[in-house]
ChimeraX commands (.cxc) that place a marker at each C-alpha (Angstrom):
marker #1 position -23.65,0.95,-19.46 radius 0.5
marker #1 position -22.37,4.01,-20.63 radius 0.5
marker #1 position -19.26,3.57,-19.22 radius 0.5
marker #1 position -19.09,0.55,-20.63 radius 0.5
marker #1 position -19.87,1.89,-24.34 radius 0.5
marker #1 position -17.34,4.46,-24.11 radius 0.5
marker #1 position -14.90,1.86,-22.72 radius 0.5
marker #1 position -15.77,0.00,-25.85 radius 0.5
marker #1 position -14.70,2.72,-28.13 radius 0.5
marker #1 position -11.55,3.72,-26.63 radius 0.5
marker #1 position -10.57,0.34,-26.77 radius 0.5
marker #1 position -11.08,0.67,-30.54 radius 0.5
marker #1 position -9.35,3.97,-31.25 radius 0.5
marker #1 position -12.40,6.27,-30.96 radius 0.5
marker #1 position -11.11,8.45,-28.41 radius 0.5
marker #1 position -13.46,11.19,-29.03 radius 0.5
marker #1 position -16.35,8.95,-29.21 radius 0.5
marker #1 position -15.65,7.27,-25.79 radius 0.5
marker #1 position -15.14,10.49,-24.19 radius 0.5
marker #1 position -19.14,11.34,-25.25 radius 0.5
marker #1 position -19.93,8.17,-23.57 radius 0.5
marker #1 position -17.69,8.96,-20.38 radius 0.5
marker #1 position -19.58,12.31,-20.07 radius 0.5
marker #1 position -23.06,11.28,-20.70 radius 0.5
marker #1 position -21.84,8.34,-18.05 radius 0.5
marker #1 position -20.23,10.86,-15.34 radius 0.5
marker #1 position -23.74,12.96,-15.79 radius 0.5
marker #1 position -26.52,10.28,-14.97 radius 0.5
marker #1 position -24.58,8.84,-11.94 radius 0.5
marker #1 position -24.00,12.43,-10.21 radius 0.5
marker #1 position -28.06,12.31,-9.69 radius 0.5
marker #1 position -27.11,9.43,-7.48 radius 0.5
marker #1 position -23.79,10.34,-6.45 radius 0.5
marker #1 position -23.63,8.86,-2.81 radius 0.5
marker #1 position -24.93,5.51,-3.86 radius 0.5
marker #1 position -23.06,5.53,-7.65 radius 0.5
marker #1 position -19.80,6.69,-6.25 radius 0.5
marker #1 position -17.26,3.87,-7.48 radius 0.5
marker #1 position -19.39,4.12,-11.07 radius 0.5
marker #1 position -18.68,7.43,-10.78 radius 0.5
marker #1 position -15.45,7.86,-9.89 radius 0.5
marker #1 position -14.68,5.09,-12.79 radius 0.5
marker #1 position -15.93,6.84,-15.56 radius 0.5
marker #1 position -14.24,9.94,-14.66 radius 0.5
marker #1 position -10.87,7.72,-14.50 radius 0.5
marker #1 position -11.43,7.13,-17.42 radius 0.5
marker #1 position -12.22,10.28,-19.18 radius 0.5
marker #1 position -9.62,11.66,-17.56 radius 0.5
marker #1 position -7.69,8.86,-19.42 radius 0.5
marker #1 position -9.46,9.31,-22.48 radius 0.5
marker #1 position -8.61,13.05,-22.58 radius 0.5
marker #1 position -4.65,12.90,-21.78 radius 0.5
marker #1 position -5.12,10.17,-25.11 radius 0.5
marker #1 position -5.90,13.21,-26.85 radius 0.5
marker #1 position -3.58,15.60,-25.14 radius 0.5
marker #1 position -6.50,17.97,-24.02 radius 0.5
marker #1 position -4.69,19.23,-20.78 radius 0.5
marker #1 position -7.59,21.30,-19.64 radius 0.5
marker #1 position -10.34,18.87,-20.00 radius 0.5
marker #1 position -8.51,15.81,-18.10 radius 0.5
marker #1 position -7.32,18.34,-15.21 radius 0.5
marker #1 position -11.17,18.97,-14.96 radius 0.5
marker #1 position -11.62,15.70,-14.22 radius 0.5
marker #1 position -8.51,15.17,-12.18 radius 0.5
marker #1 position -9.75,17.83,-10.06 radius 0.5
marker #1 position -13.80,16.31,-9.76 radius 0.5
marker #1 position -12.10,12.45,-8.66 radius 0.5
marker #1 position -10.16,14.01,-6.44 radius 0.5
marker #1 position -12.81,16.52,-4.70 radius 0.5
marker #1 position -15.39,13.27,-4.63 radius 0.5
marker #1 position -12.67,10.44,-3.08 radius 0.5
marker #1 position -12.25,13.91,-0.18 radius 0.5
marker #1 position -16.25,14.36,0.07 radius 0.5
marker #1 position -17.15,10.88,0.72 radius 0.5
marker #1 position -13.53,10.75,2.82 radius 0.5
marker #1 position -12.91,7.29,0.23 radius 0.5
marker #1 position -10.29,4.15,1.38 radius 0.5
marker #1 position -10.30,2.60,-1.75 radius 0.5
marker #1 position -6.67,2.08,-2.32 radius 0.5
marker #1 position -6.73,1.47,-6.27 radius 0.5
marker #1 position -8.94,4.75,-6.39 radius 0.5
marker #1 position -6.32,6.37,-4.87 radius 0.5
marker #1 position -3.51,4.78,-6.81 radius 0.5
marker #1 position -5.22,5.01,-9.56 radius 0.5
marker #1 position -5.64,8.61,-9.13 radius 0.5
marker #1 position -2.05,9.71,-8.49 radius 0.5
marker #1 position -1.12,7.44,-11.34 radius 0.5
marker #1 position -3.58,9.83,-13.70 radius 0.5
marker #1 position -1.74,12.52,-11.90 radius 0.5
marker #1 position 1.56,11.68,-12.66 radius 0.5
marker #1 position 0.16,11.52,-16.27 radius 0.5
marker #1 position -1.05,14.74,-16.18 radius 0.5
marker #1 position 1.69,16.35,-15.03 radius 0.5
marker #1 position 4.51,14.60,-17.25 radius 0.5
marker #1 position 2.27,16.11,-20.16 radius 0.5
marker #1 position 2.70,19.15,-18.74 radius 0.5
marker #1 position 6.47,18.63,-18.66 radius 0.5
marker #1 position 6.83,18.68,-14.77 radius 0.5
marker #1 position 8.85,16.07,-14.71 radius 0.5
marker #1 position 9.78,16.24,-10.86 radius 0.5
marker #1 position 5.90,16.23,-9.61 radius 0.5
marker #1 position 5.30,13.43,-11.95 radius 0.5
marker #1 position 7.85,11.40,-10.14 radius 0.5
marker #1 position 6.84,11.86,-7.12 radius 0.5
marker #1 position 3.28,11.20,-8.03 radius 0.5
marker #1 position 4.29,7.87,-9.90 radius 0.5
marker #1 position 6.12,6.53,-6.67 radius 0.5
marker #1 position 2.99,7.52,-5.29 radius 0.5
marker #1 position 1.17,5.55,-7.18 radius 0.5
marker #1 position 3.25,2.67,-6.82 radius 0.5
marker #1 position 3.63,3.16,-2.51 radius 0.5
marker #1 position -0.10,3.37,-2.76 radius 0.5
marker #1 position -1.00,0.18,-4.90 radius 0.5
marker #1 position 1.50,-1.79,-2.76 radius 0.5
marker #1 position -0.59,-1.33,-0.27 radius 0.5
marker #1 position -3.36,-3.27,-1.69 radius 0.5
marker #1 position -3.95,-6.89,-0.52 radius 0.5
marker #1 position -1.62,-8.96,-2.96 radius 0.5
marker #1 position -4.34,-11.58,-3.82 radius 0.5
marker #1 position -6.60,-8.73,-4.73 radius 0.5
marker #1 position -4.53,-5.86,-6.88 radius 0.5
marker #1 position -3.84,-6.03,-10.40 radius 0.5
marker #1 position -0.19,-5.92,-11.08 radius 0.5
marker #1 position -0.61,-5.70,-14.61 radius 0.5
marker #1 position -1.37,-1.96,-13.33 radius 0.5
marker #1 position 1.51,-1.64,-10.90 radius 0.5
marker #1 position 3.74,-2.85,-14.35 radius 0.5
marker #1 position 2.36,0.30,-16.04 radius 0.5
marker #1 position 2.99,2.82,-13.02 radius 0.5
marker #1 position 6.70,1.42,-12.60 radius 0.5
marker #1 position 7.21,1.66,-16.85 radius 0.5
marker #1 position 6.14,5.14,-16.52 radius 0.5
marker #1 position 8.81,6.21,-14.18 radius 0.5
marker #1 position 11.28,4.40,-15.71 radius 0.5
marker #1 position 10.63,6.54,-18.43 radius 0.5
marker #1 position 10.07,9.59,-16.70 radius 0.5
marker #1 position 13.64,8.40,-14.71 radius 0.5
marker #1 position 15.45,7.55,-17.85 radius 0.5
marker #1 position 14.48,10.85,-19.58 radius 0.5
marker #1 position 16.01,12.63,-16.35 radius 0.5
marker #1 position 18.92,10.74,-16.63 radius 0.5
marker #1 position 18.68,8.90,-13.52 radius 0.5
marker #1 position 20.41,6.30,-14.46 radius 0.5
marker #1 position 20.55,3.85,-10.89 radius 0.5
marker #1 position 16.82,4.24,-10.42 radius 0.5
marker #1 position 16.47,3.22,-14.22 radius 0.5
marker #1 position 17.90,0.50,-13.55 radius 0.5
marker #1 position 16.83,-0.36,-10.09 radius 0.5
marker #1 position 13.22,-0.10,-11.36 radius 0.5
marker #1 position 13.70,-1.88,-14.23 radius 0.5
marker #1 position 14.16,-5.01,-12.05 radius 0.5
marker #1 position 11.08,-4.68,-10.23 radius 0.5
marker #1 position 9.70,-5.12,-13.75 radius 0.5
marker #1 position 11.19,-8.00,-14.48 radius 0.5
marker #1 position 10.20,-9.10,-11.05 radius 0.5
marker #1 position 6.48,-8.67,-12.00 radius 0.5
marker #1 position 6.55,-10.59,-14.95 radius 0.5
marker #1 position 8.50,-13.54,-13.79 radius 0.5
marker #1 position 6.04,-13.48,-10.65 radius 0.5
marker #1 position 3.17,-13.25,-12.00 radius 0.5
marker #1 position 4.34,-15.47,-15.06 radius 0.5
marker #1 position 2.53,-12.48,-16.82 radius 0.5
marker #1 position 1.15,-13.43,-20.46 radius 0.5
marker #1 position 2.97,-11.17,-23.17 radius 0.5
marker #1 position -0.20,-9.27,-24.58 radius 0.5
marker #1 position 0.18,-5.54,-25.93 radius 0.5
marker #1 position 1.05,-3.81,-22.68 radius 0.5
marker #1 position 3.33,-6.35,-21.25 radius 0.5
marker #1 position 5.06,-6.49,-24.28 radius 0.5
marker #1 position 5.35,-2.79,-25.06 radius 0.5
marker #1 position 6.39,-2.50,-21.61 radius 0.5
marker #1 position 9.08,-5.24,-22.12 radius 0.5
marker #1 position 10.46,-4.08,-25.40 radius 0.5
marker #1 position 11.36,-0.71,-23.53 radius 0.5
marker #1 position 13.03,-2.13,-20.91 radius 0.5
marker #1 position 14.99,-4.41,-22.83 radius 0.5
marker #1 position 16.10,-1.59,-25.49 radius 0.5
marker #1 position 16.89,0.89,-22.11 radius 0.5
marker #1 position 18.84,-2.09,-20.33 radius 0.5
marker #1 position 20.82,-2.44,-23.62 radius 0.5
marker #1 position 21.96,1.35,-23.89 radius 0.5
marker #1 position 23.63,1.00,-21.09 radius 0.5
marker #1 position 25.39,-1.87,-21.63 radius 0.5
marker #1 position 26.37,0.43,-24.89 radius 0.5
marker #1 position 27.09,3.49,-23.05 radius 0.5
marker #1 position 28.87,1.37,-20.54 radius 0.5
marker #1 position 26.52,3.45,-17.63 radius 0.5
marker link #1:1,2 radius 0.2
marker link #1:2,3 radius 0.2
marker link #1:3,4 radius 0.2
marker link #1:4,5 radius 0.2
marker link #1:5,6 radius 0.2
marker link #1:6,7 radius 0.2
marker link #1:7,8 radius 0.2
marker link #1:8,9 radius 0.2
marker link #1:9,10 radius 0.2
marker link #1:10,11 radius 0.2
marker link #1:11,12 radius 0.2
marker link #1:12,13 radius 0.2
marker link #1:13,14 radius 0.2
marker link #1:14,15 radius 0.2
marker link #1:15,16 radius 0.2
marker link #1:16,17 radius 0.2
marker link #1:17,18 radius 0.2
marker link #1:18,19 radius 0.2
marker link #1:19,20 radius 0.2
marker link #1:20,21 radius 0.2
marker link #1:21,22 radius 0.2
marker link #1:22,23 radius 0.2
marker link #1:23,24 radius 0.2
marker link #1:24,25 radius 0.2
marker link #1:25,26 radius 0.2
marker link #1:26,27 radius 0.2
marker link #1:27,28 radius 0.2
marker link #1:28,29 radius 0.2
marker link #1:29,30 radius 0.2
marker link #1:30,31 radius 0.2
marker link #1:31,32 radius 0.2
marker link #1:32,33 radius 0.2
marker link #1:33,34 radius 0.2
marker link #1:34,35 radius 0.2
marker link #1:35,36 radius 0.2
marker link #1:36,37 radius 0.2
marker link #1:37,38 radius 0.2
marker link #1:38,39 radius 0.2
marker link #1:39,40 radius 0.2
marker link #1:40,41 radius 0.2
marker link #1:41,42 radius 0.2
marker link #1:42,43 radius 0.2
marker link #1:43,44 radius 0.2
marker link #1:44,45 radius 0.2
marker link #1:45,46 radius 0.2
marker link #1:46,47 radius 0.2
marker link #1:47,48 radius 0.2
marker link #1:48,49 radius 0.2
marker link #1:49,50 radius 0.2
marker link #1:50,51 radius 0.2
marker link #1:51,52 radius 0.2
marker link #1:52,53 radius 0.2
marker link #1:53,54 radius 0.2
marker link #1:54,55 radius 0.2
marker link #1:55,56 radius 0.2
marker link #1:56,57 radius 0.2
marker link #1:57,58 radius 0.2
marker link #1:58,59 radius 0.2
marker link #1:59,60 radius 0.2
marker link #1:60,61 radius 0.2
marker link #1:61,62 radius 0.2
marker link #1:62,63 radius 0.2
marker link #1:63,64 radius 0.2
marker link #1:64,65 radius 0.2
marker link #1:65,66 radius 0.2
marker link #1:66,67 radius 0.2
marker link #1:67,68 radius 0.2
marker link #1:68,69 radius 0.2
marker link #1:69,70 radius 0.2
marker link #1:70,71 radius 0.2
marker link #1:71,72 radius 0.2
marker link #1:72,73 radius 0.2
marker link #1:73,74 radius 0.2
marker link #1:74,75 radius 0.2
marker link #1:75,76 radius 0.2
marker link #1:76,77 radius 0.2
marker link #1:77,78 radius 0.2
marker link #1:78,79 radius 0.2
marker link #1:79,80 radius 0.2
marker link #1:80,81 radius 0.2
marker link #1:81,82 radius 0.2
marker link #1:82,83 radius 0.2
marker link #1:83,84 radius 0.2
marker link #1:84,85 radius 0.2
marker link #1:85,86 radius 0.2
marker link #1:86,87 radius 0.2
marker link #1:87,88 radius 0.2
marker link #1:88,89 radius 0.2
marker link #1:89,90 radius 0.2
marker link #1:90,91 radius 0.2
marker link #1:91,92 radius 0.2
marker link #1:92,93 radius 0.2
marker link #1:93,94 radius 0.2
marker link #1:94,95 radius 0.2
marker link #1:95,96 radius 0.2
marker link #1:96,97 radius 0.2
marker link #1:97,98 radius 0.2
marker link #1:98,99 radius 0.2
marker link #1:99,100 radius 0.2
marker link #1:100,101 radius 0.2
marker link #1:101,102 radius 0.2
marker link #1:102,103 radius 0.2
marker link #1:103,104 radius 0.2
marker link #1:104,105 radius 0.2
marker link #1:105,106 radius 0.2
marker link #1:106,107 radius 0.2
marker link #1:107,108 radius 0.2
marker link #1:108,109 radius 0.2
marker link #1:109,110 radius 0.2
marker link #1:110,111 radius 0.2
marker link #1:111,112 radius 0.2
marker link #1:112,113 radius 0.2
marker link #1:113,114 radius 0.2
marker link #1:114,115 radius 0.2
marker link #1:115,116 radius 0.2
marker link #1:116,117 radius 0.2
marker link #1:117,118 radius 0.2
marker link #1:118,119 radius 0.2
marker link #1:119,120 radius 0.2
marker link #1:120,121 radius 0.2
marker link #1:121,122 radius 0.2
marker link #1:122,123 radius 0.2
marker link #1:123,124 radius 0.2
marker link #1:124,125 radius 0.2
marker link #1:125,126 radius 0.2
marker link #1:126,127 radius 0.2
marker link #1:127,128 radius 0.2
marker link #1:128,129 radius 0.2
marker link #1:129,130 radius 0.2
marker link #1:130,131 radius 0.2
marker link #1:131,132 radius 0.2
marker link #1:132,133 radius 0.2
marker link #1:133,134 radius 0.2
marker link #1:134,135 radius 0.2
marker link #1:135,136 radius 0.2
marker link #1:136,137 radius 0.2
marker link #1:137,138 radius 0.2
marker link #1:138,139 radius 0.2
marker link #1:139,140 radius 0.2
marker link #1:140,141 radius 0.2
marker link #1:141,142 radius 0.2
marker link #1:142,143 radius 0.2
marker link #1:143,144 radius 0.2
marker link #1:144,145 radius 0.2
marker link #1:145,146 radius 0.2
marker link #1:146,147 radius 0.2
marker link #1:147,148 radius 0.2
marker link #1:148,149 radius 0.2
marker link #1:149,150 radius 0.2
marker link #1:150,151 radius 0.2
marker link #1:151,152 radius 0.2
marker link #1:152,153 radius 0.2
marker link #1:153,154 radius 0.2
marker link #1:154,155 radius 0.2
marker link #1:155,156 radius 0.2
marker link #1:156,157 radius 0.2
marker link #1:157,158 radius 0.2
marker link #1:158,159 radius 0.2
marker link #1:159,160 radius 0.2
marker link #1:160,161 radius 0.2
marker link #1:161,162 radius 0.2
marker link #1:162,163 radius 0.2
marker link #1:163,164 radius 0.2
marker link #1:164,165 radius 0.2
marker link #1:165,166 radius 0.2
marker link #1:166,167 radius 0.2
marker link #1:167,168 radius 0.2
marker link #1:168,169 radius 0.2
marker link #1:169,170 radius 0.2
marker link #1:170,171 radius 0.2
marker link #1:171,172 radius 0.2
marker link #1:172,173 radius 0.2
marker link #1:173,174 radius 0.2
marker link #1:174,175 radius 0.2
marker link #1:175,176 radius 0.2
marker link #1:176,177 radius 0.2
marker link #1:177,178 radius 0.2
marker link #1:178,179 radius 0.2
marker link #1:179,180 radius 0.2
marker link #1:180,181 radius 0.2
marker link #1:181,182 radius 0.2
marker link #1:182,183 radius 0.2
marker link #1:183,184 radius 0.2
marker link #1:184,185 radius 0.2
marker link #1:185,186 radius 0.2
marker link #1:186,187 radius 0.2
view
């Protein structure tokens, strides 16, 4: 319940209140940790994302460490959690300025996500992983890799006939702009 409230506040832009509810969710679910592990990890991941939005890197790192510990403690093999955890670690590393490790973690998130049975996976998340990877590669001027990964994003959009919701519009605009930049600079 608290996690859902936090998510609602986050979607409305009230990230501080969202974090308060994610923390309440974590504290409530910790009381029955083993049975509530999936909900607990979800709440921790949501708290990590919200902390990253606020650029509160120490809090984000604390939540990431707690999630990592729980995944190891319960030998969780939920590939979706592992992919999301790699993604959140990548975002943390990116915001911390460690671009090389961020690229490695984005690649690991993508590799892990692709292990999920295609009929059960959310490829909107895969598109987000690729778009963040493209951003990092673009900053690092790895032109060939940028184009290769942009093509993968286009494939996802086409294969799933994704409607252009806010996220996919932002991603498509970004990759279109990057491709246009390469055309103008003859790269």
